[in-house]
N, C-alpha and C positions, 0 to 999 in steps of 0.2 A: 785420773784421765777424764777429760770432759767429753760427754756424749751429747750432741745437739738433739733437741726434742724432735721426735718423729712427726712429720707433717701428715695430715689426713690425705688419703689417696684422692687425687683430683679426678672428678668425673669428666668424661668427654663432653664437650659442648653439644647442645642439641643441634640436630640437622633439620633442614627444611626440604619439604617435598611438595612439588607443584603438580597438580593433577587436573586434567580437563574433563569436564562432564557435559553431556549433551542429552537432549530428548527431542523427539519429533512427533508430529501428529498430522493427519490429513483432516481438514475441515471442509464440510460442504458449504459453499458460499450461499448467502441468503440476502445480500443486497448488491446493488449495482449503481454506478454513477455514470450517466451519459453526458457526453460533451457534444451538443448539437446547436445549430443556430441558423440564422438567415443572412444571406448575402444578396444585396440589391445594388444595381448599377444604373446610372443615368447621367444626363447632362447637367441637371439643375440640383444642387445639393439639398435645398430645402425639400424638394419633392422626393428625392431619393431617401432622405431621412424619414419622411412621412410614410412612404411605402414600406420601409423597413420596420417602422414602429407598428404599423397595422398588421403586417405579416407576422411579426414576432408575437404580437398580442393574440393572433389566431392560434399560433402554436401553443402558447401558454394556456389558453383557454381549453384547447383540446386535451392537454395533459391533465388539467384540473378535472375535466369531465370524465377522464379515465379513472379518477380517484387519487391521483397524486396530490399530496398536500402542498399548499402554496409555499410553506416554509422550506420545502425541498426543491424549489425551483429558484435558482439565483443566477444573476448575470455573472458570467465568468470573464468576458472581455467585450469591449465595444471599440471598433476601429473605423476611422474615416480616412480613405486614401484617394488622392488624385490618380487617375489612370491616363497613361500616355501610350500612344502608338509611335512607331518609327517608320516614317515614309521617306524614302530616298535619303536615309541617314539624318532625317530631321525629326526632332521630337514634336509630336502633335498632340495637344490635349484632347482627350476623348470623353472625359467625364469624371464621375466619382464612384467609388465603391464604399458601401457602408455594411459593416459586418457586426452582428449582435450574436454573441455566443452565450449559450445557457449551460449551466451545470444542473443536471436533473438527477436527484437521488431517488431510486426506485427501491422501496423496501419490500415489495412483493416480487420475488425473483421471477415468478411466472409471467409478470407483466412487462418484462424488458422488451421482448420482441414487439408486443403491441404498442408500447410507448414509442419505439422507433418508427413503426409503421404509421401511427396516427399523427406523429409530428411531421413526417414527410408529406402525408396527405394534406396537411394544413399549412404547408409553406416552408418547412425546414429543408434547406438544400446544402447544409454543411454538417457533417458528422465526423468528428475528429477522433473519437475513441470511446470505448466502454471499459470501465474499471470495475472489477468484481471484488467483493470483500465479505467480511464477517461482521455482524452487528456488534458483538461483544468480544473483540479479539483479546483484550487485556485479561479477561477472566481465564481464557485458555492459556495465555502466555504465562500467567502467574503459576498455574499448575505445572506447566512445563519447566519453569525455573526450579520448582521444588524437586521435580524428577531429575533434572540435570544435577542438582546438588547431591541427591542420593547416589546418582551414577558416579560422580567424582569421589564421594566418600567410600563407596563400595570398592572402587579400584584402588584407592589409597590403602584401605585395610588389607586387601589381598596382597598388594606389593609389600607392605610392612610384614605381614605374616610370612611371606616367602623368604624374606631376608632376616627373619628373627629380630625384628625391631619392635620397640614399644611406641605406638602411635598415639599422640594426643588427638582424640576424635573431634575436638573443637577447632575449627579452622582459624588461622590468624589473619587471613586475607582472602577476600572473594572479589573477583573481577567478572563482570558480565561482558560477554563478547557479543557485539552487535551482529545480528544475522537476520536479514530481511526475509520475509516469507516469499515463496515463489508461487506463481499462479499457474495452475494446470487447467486450461480451458480454451475456448475459442468462440467466435461468433461468425456467422456467414450470412450473406444475403442471397436468398433463393428467388427473389422477385421484388418488384417495386413495393408491393403491399404484403409481403410475406417474408419477414425476417426471422430466421431460425437462430435462436440463442442457445449456446451450449456452455454454461458457466463453469462446469467442472469443479475442481477442488482447490483449496488453498493449503499449501504445505507450510506449516509453521514449525520453527526450530528455536530452541533456547540453548545457549552455550555459556558455560562458566569456567573460569580457571581459579582453582582453590589451592591455597597454600596451607600445609599442615606442618607441625613440628613432630619430630620423632627422636628417640633416645637410643 
């Protein structure tokens, strides 16, 4: 009688486990970017542009005198628009508006309020916002990514142990999940020459989705 050879017992194919890891931190902001500028209005375009240029030059010089480096003061936008009024449903030309907006990076967070005040004193009449940040965010973010990876690995090991599985600790796939930082802070104006800035903190988060193999 013929007996077929016995086949080796087949092992179950490996399974895959996906685990999310995250890490957060609060950072004290240390830089700010101001968006401010000069708006001038008049009948004659050449004269309006000249007035805007002179007034913007005064604003820039006042910021330089405060100690802000020239490289940190850049033109963000420059616009020329005709202005019209409507009289008895008729469009009547009134003149021109010239707007020169500056982006001003302030590396000394204590100078933000002073920068706003001195710019207004010397002719700035447009302030569109203040953005706060951290000077070296990527150094903090790289550390958070490492902590997020550890978080995912710890959860994967715990789950594998609870289910009596053998986990390969080396991940086969790692995906970074974009997660922008959120700003916790504010600024307020308490007077024409007394701007109070409250920068607050920046909440930074790193998230990853990691795939492991288990047996």
